[in-house]
VOBA-1610 file (N, C-alpha, C; in pm, whole numbers, padded with zeros to 5 digits, always signed):
BEGIN
Met+00090-00135-00009Met-00010-00008-00006Met+00070+00116+00000Asp+00056+00218-00089Asp+00122+00350-00117Asp+00073+00438+00032Val+00175+00447+00120Val+00150+00567+00244Val+00109+00664+00226Arg+00160+00723+00104Arg+00130+00843+00054Arg-00024+00863+00042Ala-00077+00779-00046Ala-00230+00782-00062Ala-00279+00786+00060Leu-00248+00699+00155Leu-00324+00692+00282Leu-00339+00838+00362Arg-00207+00882+00349Arg-00185+01008+00387Arg-00290+01115+00352Tyr-00274+01105+00207Tyr-00370+01228+00156Tyr-00510+01181+00164Phe-00540+01056+00189Phe-00715+01023+00223Phe-00750+01088+00352Ile-00674+01073+00458Ile-00685+01111+00599Ile-00701+01242+00597Glu-00604+01329+00506Glu-00605+01476+00514Glu-00746+01524+00441Val-00796+01443+00350Val-00911+01492+00287Val-01032+01477+00402Val-01024+01377+00461Val-01122+01335+00564Val-01110+01449+00697Arg-00971+01463+00727Arg-00947+01567+00827Arg-01004+01731+00765Gln-00982+01764+00669Gln-01032+01902+00610Gln-01140+01887+00542Gln-01215+01783+00560Gln-01357+01793+00484Gln-01348+01865+00346Ser-01247+01849+00272Ser-01236+01896+00140Ser-01099+01849+00057Phe-01135+01842-00055Phe-01029+01794-00150Phe-00957+01921-00156Thr-01004+02027-00168Thr-00923+02154-00211Thr-00857+02200-00079Arg-00930+02216+00024Arg-00835+02248+00144Arg-00717+02128+00192Ala-00735+01988+00139Ala-00607+01898+00164Ala-00514+01940+00075Ala-00533+01953-00030Ala-00463+02001-00152Ala-00353+02107-00102Asp-00441+02217-00058Asp-00359+02341-00015Asp-00295+02308+00119Ala-00311+02189+00197Ala-00243+02178+00345Ala-00124+02088+00289Leu-00147+02026+00200Leu-00033+01907+00142Leu+00059+01961+00056Phe+00014+02089-00014Phe+00113+02169-00124Phe+00099+02087-00236Val+00000+02038-00281Val-00005+01949-00409Val-00142+01997-00489Thr-00152+01971-00594Thr-00285+02004-00674Thr-00380+01910-00627Gln-00517+01958-00663Gln-00629+01887-00627Gln-00642+01762-00704Pro-00600+01761-00825Pro-00610+01643-00916Pro-00539+01536-00860Thr-00408+01571-00812Thr-00338+01474-00748Thr-00373+01424-00617Ile-00441+01501-00555Ile-00523+01435-00440Ile-00650+01334-00495Ser-00716+01366-00573Ser-00821+01294-00636Ser-00766+01173-00676Lys-00644+01194-00770Lys-00587+01052-00827Lys-00533+00943-00701Met-00473+01006-00620Met-00423+00912-00506Met-00508+00845-00433Val-00653+00916-00414Val-00779+00861-00340Val-00812+00769-00420Arg-00835+00788-00554Arg-00873+00688-00660Arg-00793+00572-00648Gln-00679+00584-00670Gln-00568+00468-00661Gln-00573+00386-00516Leu-00590+00458-00425Leu-00617+00373-00280Leu-00759+00294-00290Glu-00848+00362-00354Glu-00999+00267-00380Glu-00972+00133-00448Asp-00884+00168-00564Asp-00858+00074-00649Asp-00780-00034-00582Glu-00709-00008-00496Glu-00627-00078-00446Glu-00683-00192-00323Leu-00774-00111-00259Leu-00859-00171-00177Leu-00976-00246-00228Gly-01008-00216-00355Gly-01130-00270-00415Gly-01265-00238-00346Ser-01277-00110-00310Ser-01409-00054-00250Ser-01395+00073-00255Pro-01496+00154-00284Pro-01512+00324-00286Pro-01510+00339-00125Leu-01424+00457-00105Leu-01396+00508+00021Leu-01494+00636+00040Ile-01526+00700-00064Ile-01588+00836-00042Ile-01700+00820-00130Leu-01815+00890-00102Leu-01918+00893-00199Leu-01944+01058-00206Arg-01935+01098-00305Arg-01929+01242-00323Arg-02083+01295-00354Glu-02130+01362-00306Glu-02260+01431-00304Glu-02261+01596-00306Gly-02259+01644-00472Gly-02228+01789-00498Gly-02080+01814-00438Arg-02107+01921-00387Arg-01946+01989-00321Arg-01920+01918-00181Ser-01995+01817-00129Ser-01958+01755-00017Ser-01941+01610-00030Phe-01902+01532+00062Phe-01900+01396+00069Phe-01912+01328+00185Arg-01933+01201+00188Arg-01936+01122+00300Arg-01862+00988+00280Leu-01823+00941+00395Leu-01735+00832+00393Leu-01812+00688+00392Thr-01804+00587+00317Thr-01850+00465+00307Thr-01800+00383+00450Asp-01877+00270+00477Asp-01838+00208+00577Asp-01688+00174+00564Ala-01647+00137+00431Ala-01491+00095+00411Ala-01431+00206+00441Gly-01491+00328+00407Gly-01392+00458+00408Gly-01366+00481+00560Arg-01475+00474+00642Arg-01452+00496+00775Arg-01362+00395+00845Val-01348+00265+00791Val-01259+00190+00852Val-01102+00196+00801Thr-01104+00229+00653Thr-00972+00282+00636Thr-00930+00400+00718His-01003+00485+00736His-00957+00616+00821His-00915+00585+00946Glu-01002+00498+01021Glu-00953+00458+01147Glu-00819+00389+01150Arg-00812+00290+01055Arg-00680+00212+01066Arg-00581+00272+01007Gly-00604+00374+00923Gly-00493+00452+00862Gly-00443+00564+00954Leu-00522+00621+01034Leu-00436+00692+01151Leu-00343+00623+01220Asp-00378+00478+01252Asp-00282+00388+01344Asp-00147+00382+01250Val-00189+00341+01115Val-00090+00314+01020Val+00057+00446+01021Leu-00022+00580+01012Leu+00056+00661+00999Leu+00105+00721+01142Ala+00054+00681+01259Ala+00110+00680+01389Ala+00244+00589+01404Ala+00230+00468+01340Ala+00333+00376+01361Ala+00460+00429+01262Met+00420+00477+01158Met+00527+00532+01054Met+00604+00638+01123Asn+00499+00729+01214Asn+00598+00836+01243Asn+00674+00790+01377Arg+00643+00681+01441Arg+00710+00647+01560Arg+00830+00560+01486Leu+00834+00512+01365Leu+00924+00449+01350Leu+01051+00549+01286Lys+00998+00668+01240Lys+01108+00772+01196Lys+01168+00814+01291Thr+01069+00834+01410Thr+01126+00908+01514Thr+01241+00834+01599Glu+01231+00695+01614Glu+01318+00598+01658Glu+01426+00590+01581Leu+01424+00593+01459Leu+01524+00553+01367Leu+01629+00691+01378Ala+01547+00832+01398Ala+01626+00950+01374Ala+01692+00958+01512Asp+01658+00885+01624Asp+01723+00904+01766Asp+01858+00825+01763Leu+01882+00722+01652Leu+01997+00684+01634Leu+02133+00772+01614Ser+02081+00913+01577Ser+02171+01001+01575Ser+02201+01082+01666Ala+02128+01071+01777Ala+02143+01136+01935Ala+02129+01283+01904Leu+02042+01343+01826Leu+02019+01481+01816Leu+02110+01531+01729Val+02189+01467+01661Val+02301+01526+01536Val+02190+01583+01441Gln+02090+01526+01427Gln+01992+01557+01312Gln+01852+01517+01351Gly+01747+01541+01292Gly+01617+01486+01311Gly+01535+01613+01306Glu+01434+01581+01354Glu+01297+01671+01359Glu+01202+01670+01478Leu+01157+01776+01533Leu+01050+01766+01634Leu+00948+01869+01605Val+00806+01805+01613Val+00729+01881+01587Val+00608+01917+01711Val+00627+02039+01761Val+00537+02059+01886Val+00406+02126+01845Gly+00298+02094+01913Gly+00167+02188+01868Gly+00147+02289+02002Val+00140+02396+01988Val+00123+02510+02078Val+00018+02600+02042Pro-00091+02631+02126Pro-00191+02735+02114Pro-00152+02857+02069Pro-00215+02930+01990Pro-00198+03064+01932Pro-00125+03159+02033Met-00205+03151+02169Met-00172+03251+02251Met-00080+03219+02356Ala-00034+03086+02355Ala+00069+03032+02440Ala+00220+03080+02380Gly+00210+03048+02234Gly+00336+03079+02156Gly+00450+03166+02195Gly+00398+03273+02146Gly+00522+03397+02188Gly+00503+03427+02327Ala+00403+03441+02397Ala+00388+03451+02536Ala+00485+03396+02620Phe+00485+03257+02615Phe+00577+03170+02705Phe+00663+03076+02643Phe+00657+03035+02521Phe+00740+02954+02473Phe+00849+02962+02400Ala+00877+03131+02376Ala+00964+03169+02278Ala+01118+03147+02344Pro+01115+03150+02463Pro+01256+03116+02551Pro+01293+02973+02518Val+01207+02898+02517Val+01221+02723+02508Val+01292+02722+02361Val+01194+02777+02242Val+01229+02760+02117Val+01363+02811+02083Asn+01413+02923+02153Asn+01549+02979+02140Asn+01646+02904+02192Ala+01620+02837+02318Ala+01698+02752+02370Ala+01741+02654+02308Phe+01623+02583+02236Phe+01639+02428+02177Phe+01697+02463+02032Arg+01678+02584+01981Arg+01769+02587+01848Arg+01914+02622+01887Gln+01950+02665+01978Gln+02086+02676+02028Gln+02158+02581+02055Arg+02071+02479+02137Arg+02167+02355+02184Arg+02153+02246+02081Tyr+02051+02255+02004Tyr+02039+02135+01903Tyr+02019+02207+01759Pro+02109+02267+01696Pro+02111+02351+01587Pro+02057+02260+01461Lys+02090+02120+01456Lys+02057+02058+01333Lys+01925+01962+01357Val+01861+01993+01457Val+01725+01941+01469Val+01648+02042+01398Glu+01573+01967+01311Glu+01444+02083+01272Glu+01326+02101+01358Leu+01286+02235+01410Leu+01184+02224+01517Leu+01073+02280+01422Gln+00945+02212+01442Gln+00836+02306+01390Gln+00713+02337+01472Leu+00674+02445+01497Leu+00572+02465+01592Leu+00448+02457+01511Val+00343+02397+01559Val+00222+02378+01482Val+00132+02456+01574Glu+00064+02571+01519Glu-00027+02647+01623Glu-00165+02577+01584Asp-00242+02549+01696Asp-00386+02518+01665Asp-00444+02520+01814Gly-00553+02501+01805Gly-00638+02533+01942Gly-00605+02427+02021Ala-00606+02421+02158Ala-00565+02312+02262Ala-00609+02172+02247Gln-00786+02186+02196Gln-00825+02072+02200Gln-00786+01995+02081Ala-00767+02109+01961Ala-00706+01977+01838Ala-00568+01923+01878Ile-00488+02017+01923Ile-00367+01946+01990Ile-00374+01811+02046Glu-00465+01814+02129Glu-00508+01713+02228Glu-00545+01583+02141Ser-00616+01610+02046Ser-00654+01503+01940Ser-00567+01466+01864Arg-00449+01582+01820Arg-00365+01518+01721Arg-00237+01438+01807Val-00250+01467+01940Val-00123+01369+02026Val-00194+01243+02038Arg-00306+01249+02076Arg-00387+01100+02083Arg-00380+01030+01987Thr-00398+01080+01846Thr-00386+00988+01737Thr-00238+00951+01672Gly-00139+00998+01771Gly-00013+01009+01706Gly+00049+01103+01593Gln-00051+01206+01552Gln+00001+01301+01471Gln+00097+01386+01525Leu+00093+01428+01644Leu+00189+01485+01702Leu+00254+01432+01831Glu+00369+01404+01865Glu+00471+01354+01946Glu+00417+01437+02101Ile+00416+01550+02080Ile+00399+01621+02220Ile+00356+01749+02179Gly+00267+01811+02269Gly+00202+01946+02241Gly+00192+01988+02386Val+00121+02126+02388Val+00077+02218+02487Val-00077+02209+02494Ala-00153+02176+02574Ala-00293+02165+02577Ala-00353+02215+02711Val-00459+02243+02734Val-00505+02305+02867Val-00572+02183+02942Leu-00506+02176+03065Leu-00538+02092+03184Leu-00654+02113+03237Pro-00720+01999+03292Pro-00704+01876+03303Pro-00697+01775+03148Val-00633+01670+03140Val-00648+01610+03027Val-00668+01467+03087Asp-00715+01363+03005Asp-00759+01227+03043Asp-00617+01144+03073Pro-00614+01125+03210Pro-00478+01064+03248Pro-00463+00920+03199Ala-00546+00867+03147Ala-00552+00707+03096Ala-00502+00746+02962Ala-00486+00848+02888Ala-00490+00882+02766Ala-00336+00925+02745Phe-00329+01032+02816Phe-00202+01116+02820Phe-00107+01124+02957Ser+00027+01144+02936Ser+00105+01179+03044Ser+00132+01346+03037Ser+00153+01399+03134Ser+00157+01553+03122Ser+00237+01596+03223Ile+00285+01725+03222Ile+00350+01813+03341Ile+00255+01946+03327Ser+00248+02011+03430Ser+00209+02146+03440Ser+00310+02270+03388Cys+00279+02354+03321Cys+00376+02443+03304Cys+00311+02569+03329Ile+00231+02623+03314Ile+00161+02726+03324Ile+00009+02739+03391Arg+00029+02840+03480Arg-00129+02830+03536Arg-00164+02977+03551Asp-00245+03052+03502Asp-00260+03225+03505Asp-00396+03221+03500Arg-00465+03334+03586Arg-00559+03368+03613Arg-00624+03449+03485Leu-00749+03467+03468Leu-00813+03529+03349Leu-00848+03643+03416Cys-00838+03758+03291Cys-00890+03876+03348Cys-00996+03944+03248Leu-01093+04034+03302Leu-01190+04084+03223Leu-01097+04208+03170Val-01115+04228+03020Val-01061+04332+02964Val-01157+04405+02890Ala-01188+04550+02947Ala-01302+04618+02913Ala-01238+04748+02837Pro-01293+04844+02766Pro-01254+04966+02723Pro-01238+05047+02858Ala-01143+05149+02849Ala-01120+05240+02976Ala-01256+05323+03011Gly-01250+05341+03139Gly-01383+05406+03178Gly-01494+05330+03212Ser-01474+05185+03197Ser-01607+05112+03219Ser-01633+05106+03376Arg-01746+05030+03408Arg-01805+05043+03513Arg-01735+04948+03621Trp-01643+04856+03587Trp-01535+04790+03633Trp-01386+04863+03681Gln-01378+04994+03629Gln-01269+05070+03654Gln-01209+05076+03788Gly-01083+05029+03835Gly-01042+05059+03931Gly-01057+04933+04048Arg-01125+04840+04017Arg-01186+04724+04079Arg-01059+04620+04101Ser-01060+04556+04216Ser-00953+04437+04221Ser-01002+04311+04184Gly-01116+04308+04136Gly-01181+04151+04126Gly-01323+04170+04068Val-01371+04104+03972Val-01481+04077+03934Val-01535+03941+03909Arg-01683+03925+03954Arg-01721+03795+03916Arg-01799+03792+03788Leu-01792+03647+03749Leu-01850+03663+03590Leu-01987+03704+03574Lys-02077+03687+03678Lys-02199+03713+03687Lys-02227+03855+03683Glu-02139+03949+03710Glu-02141+04080+03690Glu-02134+04146+03551Phe-02084+04063+03446Phe-02087+04112+03329Phe-02134+04023+03193Ala-02202+03899+03281Ala-02255+03795+03193Ala-02388+03828+03080Asp-02432+03963+03126Asp-02521+04030+03021Asp-02451+04078+02903Gln-02326+04125+02904Gln-02265+04170+02800Gln-02205+04128+02674Pro-02185+04159+02567Pro-02132+04090+02446Pro-01988+04074+02494Met-01958+03930+02451Met-01799+03893+02449Met-01721+03880+02328Ile-01598+03893+02336Ile-01517+03855+02207Ile-01434+03731+02262Leu-01469+03623+02203Leu-01424+03506+02273Leu-01315+03420+02157Tyr-01261+03308+02196Tyr-01189+03223+02112Tyr-01265+03150+02029Pro-01179+03092+01912Pro-01271+02986+01841Pro-01384+02869+01922Glu-01456+02847+01848Glu-01550+02718+01924Glu-01454+02607+01962Asp-01361+02561+01903Asp-01315+02428+01925Asp-01184+02444+02009Phe-01182+02571+02084Phe-01086+02612+02196Phe-01132+02553+02311Thr-01057+02501+02404Thr-01076+02423+02516Thr-01138+02526+02593Leu-01079+02654+02596Leu-01108+02761+02702Leu-01268+02832+02644Ser-01280+02800+02535Ser-01408+02848+02489Ser-01519+02752+02584His-01488+02617+02546His-01575+02519+02625His-01594+02557+02767Arg-01487+02591+02814Arg-01478+02610+02959Arg-01559+02737+02997Val-01546+02851+02924Val-01626+02952+02948Val-01785+02937+02917Ala-01795+02844+02820Ala-01956+02829+02810Ala-02017+02754+02929Asp-01917+02670+02974Asp-01989+02599+03083Asp-01996+02657+03214Ala-01907+02786+03232Ala-01933+02850+03345Ala-02069+02948+03306Tyr-02104+02987+03181Tyr-02194+03046+03175Tyr-02334+02978+03195Arg-02314+02841+03148Arg-02445+02767+03169Arg-02474+02738+03321Lys-02368+02705+03382Lys-02389+02721+03543Lys-02477+02856+03602Leu-02440+02958+03540Leu-02505+03083+03549Leu-02667+03084+03507Gly-02682+02992+03421Gly-02813+03002+03360Gly-02835+03105+03256Lys-02733+03130+03192Lys-02723+03265+03089Lys-02643+03191+02968Pro-02696+03258+02848Pro-02626+03248+02730Pro-02498+03334+02702Val-02406+03286+02619Val-02293+03382+02600Val-02323+03472+02484Lys-02312+03586+02489Lys-02361+03681+02399Lys-02224+03695+02300Ile-02196+03629+02194Ile-02073+03617+02108Ile-02079+03767+02000Ala-02006+03816+02057Ala-02001+03958+01938Ala-01875+03907+01836Gly-01781+03848+01880Gly-01696+03804+01753Gly-01589+03665+01834Arg-01513+03631+01760Arg-01396+03516+01781Arg-01278+03529+01718Ser-01175+03513+01776Ser-01038+03506+01732Ser-00935+03425+01807Ala-00834+03374+01754Ala-00753+03286+01825Ala-00633+03354+01871His-00619+03489+01833His-00517+03602+01868His-00541+03690+01960Trp-00459+03706+02075Trp-00515+03786+02185Trp-00503+03940+02100Asp-00397+03978+02037Asp-00402+04103+02013Asp-00505+04170+01926Leu-00593+04085+01825Leu-00702+04107+01760Leu-00823+04116+01843Ile-00835+04002+01954Ile-00919+04029+02053Ile-00924+04134+02111Val-00784+04203+02168Val-00802+04329+02237Val-00833+04459+02129Ala-00790+04452+02012Ala-00823+04526+01883Ala-00978+04567+01893Leu-01072+04436+01914Leu-01205+04433+01890Leu-01261+04510+02019Val-01218+04460+02140Val-01251+04528+02271Val-01237+04674+02255Ala-01113+04729+02204Ala-01079+04875+02182Ala-01195+04949+02085Ala-01258+04852+01984Ala-01326+04911+01905Ala-01460+04909+01973Gly-01499+04851+02076Gly-01615+04862+02139Gly-01721+04758+02094Leu-01648+04645+02050Leu-01760+04546+02007Leu-01795+04452+02128Gly-01719+04459+02245Gly-01747+04361+02343Gly-01629+04352+02440Leu-01654+04280+02562Leu-01545+04258+02658Leu-01447+04128+02621Ala-01390+04075+02675Ala-01289+03968+02652Ala-01245+03926+02802Leu-01201+03785+02794Leu-01132+03722+02907Leu-01023+03673+02866Leu-00898+03733+02899Leu-00745+03695+02856Leu-00664+03663+02975Pro-00585+03577+02962Pro-00496+03553+03070Pro-00395+03650+03090Glu-00366+03668+03234Glu-00316+03791+03307Glu-00181+03800+03231Arg-00091+03702+03215Arg+00031+03723+03165Arg+00043+03753+03000Val-00065+03745+02950Val-00066+03742+02789Val-00100+03897+02755Ile-00169+03968+02857Ile-00204+04096+02816Ile-00116+04211+02912Arg+00026+04141+02941Arg+00078+04243+03019Arg+00129+04351+02940Ser+00153+04342+02808Ser+00180+04462+02725Ser+00071+04530+02688Val-00025+04520+02726Val-00133+04595+02669Val-00146+04736+02747Asp-00157+04837+02664Asp-00170+04984+02723Asp-00262+05006+02815Arg-00243+05011+02954Arg-00328+05028+03077Arg-00435+05154+03057Asn-00380+05245+02962Asn-00461+05373+02942Asn-00590+05350+02891Leu-00567+05267+02791Leu-00673+05223+02676Leu-00791+05122+02744Phe-00738+05035+02849Phe-00826+04946+02898Phe-00855+04941+03030Asp-00942+04879+03086Asp-00960+04845+03232Asp-00937+04689+03233Ile-00851+04655+03326Ile-00792+04514+03302Ile-00856+04451+03483Val-00939+04378+03481Val-00987+04325+03601Val-00967+04174+03637Pro-00881+04120+03720Pro-00862+03977+03770Pro-01012+03924+03769Leu-01030+03789+03719Leu-01179+03742+03729Leu-01140+03642+03884Asp-01248+03651+03951Asp-01258+03610+04071Asp-01336+03484+04080Asp-01277+03366+03996Asp-01336+03244+03970Asp-01219+03136+03939Glu-01215+03025+04042Glu-01113+02968+04048Glu-01142+02860+03931Ser-01274+02819+03878Ser-01284+02731+03793Ser-01263+02762+03642Leu-01231+02917+03613Leu-01173+02977+03540Leu-01027+03005+03511Val-00942+02907+03492Val-00823+02970+03499Val-00742+02915+03371Trp-00637+02948+03326Trp-00571+02935+03195Trp-00452+02834+03248His-00477+02715+03246His-00406+02614+03310His-00344+02530+03196Leu-00207+02544+03143Leu-00141+02472+03041Leu-00026+02372+03085Gly-00022+02269+03014Gly+00079+02163+03036Gly+00111+02104+02903Leu+00241+02056+02891Leu+00275+01969+02800Leu+00214+01814+02811Ile+00188+01791+02719Ile+00113+01627+02687Ile+00167+01545+02599Trp+00164+01427+02636Trp+00205+01310+02521Trp+00144+01194+02551Lys+00153+01122+02456Lys+00075+01022+02487Lys+00088+00905+02564Gln+00013+00854+02644Gln+00067+00759+02769Gln+00131+00650+02712Asp+00233+00601+02809Asp+00287+00462+02786Asp+00341+00462+02600Thr+00396+00567+02554Thr+00458+00573+02434Thr+00592+00613+02451Tyr+00667+00554+02335Tyr+00805+00582+02314Tyr+00844+00763+02289Leu+00898+00844+02366Leu+00918+00964+02317Leu+01080+00965+02276Ser+01088+01056+02175Ser+01217+01052+02129Ser+01301+01163+02201His+01430+01142+02163His+01540+01220+02237His+01508+01382+02230Ala+01449+01418+02106Ala+01425+01545+02067Ala+01318+01594+02151Ala+01208+01499+02177Ala+01104+01541+02265Ala+01126+01542+02416Arg+01216+01453+02452Arg+01254+01456+02594Arg+01364+01593+02633Ala+01422+01621+02506Ala+01516+01764+02547Ala+01415+01863+02529Trp+01320+01854+02464Trp+01208+01977+02475Trp+01164+01975+02623Leu+01102+01858+02666Leu+01051+01883+02823Leu+01155+01916+02899Glu+01296+01867+02906Glu+01379+01927+03001Glu+01407+02091+02984Leu+01402+02136+02877Leu+01411+02281+02853Leu+01318+02337+02913Thr+01172+02271+02887Thr+01064+02326+02943Thr+01082+02345+03109Arg+01088+02233+03174Arg+01124+02229+03294Arg+01226+02348+03348Glu+01355+02349+03250Glu+01457+02433+03312Glu+01400+02588+03316Leu+01348+02611+03204Leu+01316+02780+03172Leu+01163+02822+03225Leu+01078+02723+03207Leu+00925+02769+03267Leu+00916+02698+03412Gly+00993+02641+03481Gly+00968+02595+03617Gly+00887+02487+03594Ala+00865+02422+03493Ala+00763+02308+03491Ala+00820+02203+03535Gly+00756+02061+03562Gly+00838+01951+03648Gly+00678+01881+03706Arg+00612+01949+03768Arg+00556+01882+03854Arg+00421+01793+03769Pro+00404+01686+03812Pro+00274+01592+03714Pro+00168+01701+03713Ala+00082+01714+03643Ala-00044+01799+03633Ala-00125+01767+03700Pro-00181+01844+03792Pro-00310+01792+03856Pro-00428+01749+03790Gln-00488+01652+03865Gln-00611+01593+03779Gln-00737+01634+03848Pro-00841+01595+03792Pro-00986+01642+03840Pro-00988+01573+03958Gly-01013+01682+04063Gly-01043+01638+04209Gly-00913+01667+04293Asp-00810+01691+04237Asp-00703+01735+04310Asp-00704+01854+04360Pro-00666+01923+04501Pro-00651+02057+04549Pro-00585+02145+04448Ala-00615+02250+04442Ala-00549+02353+04328Ala-00426+02387+04404
//
């Protein structure tokens, strides 16, 4: 079986589009279609049923997708273990990082890693924490940064960052000068939130549900600077981690810590439970421990804060 054809098929399913899959893989759409047809011919069964601009998987397609993820994960592990034979003289490491965490926290780790291991190709994949968790689970990523807690049966993890959220409002708001604010005090206001597939979005939505109130979404963005700009434009309020907004001009905004222990920005490094970690991934872990003070196993649900 041509593993490349399997990879193309899985990317089509992940993107839910032949065009987007072609863009992601830097090939043409006819190439993607040809490889998927080649895979169908080899397996002797149609995998995709096209319905206008959309498609759905056949039973054979669902099985092929599920087992294909296992095959690609095994191939990635093989490449990783073989690369380790050179003991970080060469190789690659792909780390999943949420957009808000990259520049704010992991830039020193990236810099130190490149200096110590200049021949190891380091790639940072920006995505929401929920998507990173999914990619680590399926073996597409060896290691990533996710919002804790995660399922301890599926992942090993260490706690890296624990930061409280702050309300960000235009200067002169009714919360000006406050030392703290409760969610219920602004739950009726329009909010600028993160994308729907971000773990923190789900946590905020859960907190609103406990109050019995809907979230009034005025806009969404994965980037804190755009969120802040939308707040400045008067579109709504925002909840952002305290350290992420340290560079925000305090003359333009009222920034008030949120008094809610259930809504914190708790990040950790995660990797698949009981799996081989490459020397490069272990080096990344050690640098994170050294530079960010990480190292304690991440607390699990029910543990004291």
